[in-house]
C-alpha positions, 0 to 999 in steps of 0.5 A: 785070817790065815796064820801066814797072813797074820805072821806077815802083818806082824812082821811088817809092824815089828820089823822082825819075825814075831815070837810064838807068844806075840803071834798068839796074843795078837791072834786072840786080840784080832778074834775079839776085835774082828769076830768075822775074821776079816781085816784089811792089811795094806800091801804097800806103805802109805804114800806119806811115809814114803814121801817123808822117807824120801825127803829124809834120805835126800837131805842126807845126800842120797841120790834119787836112784839110790832112794828109788831102789831102797823104797822100791819106787821108780826114779821118776816117782821119787823125783816127782814126789821130791819136786812137789815138796820143794817151795 
């Protein structure tokens, strides 16, 4: 795994740039757990977390357009997800 990929993955998890110490700790841990150096890092957040985020934002009075813009989804995808959760 390249240095850039690891930094990007850590930044996603930490929601900030990792310090050099955090980078080194996680790099060593990855080397121990993945000796071949290969690991899958999803590029998109899980659908379940997006759905719960969309529901929470809608409950707080956000518009579908604003939710879509914030979650980087289309308006129709947000609308479809929200309509499937209603009883």
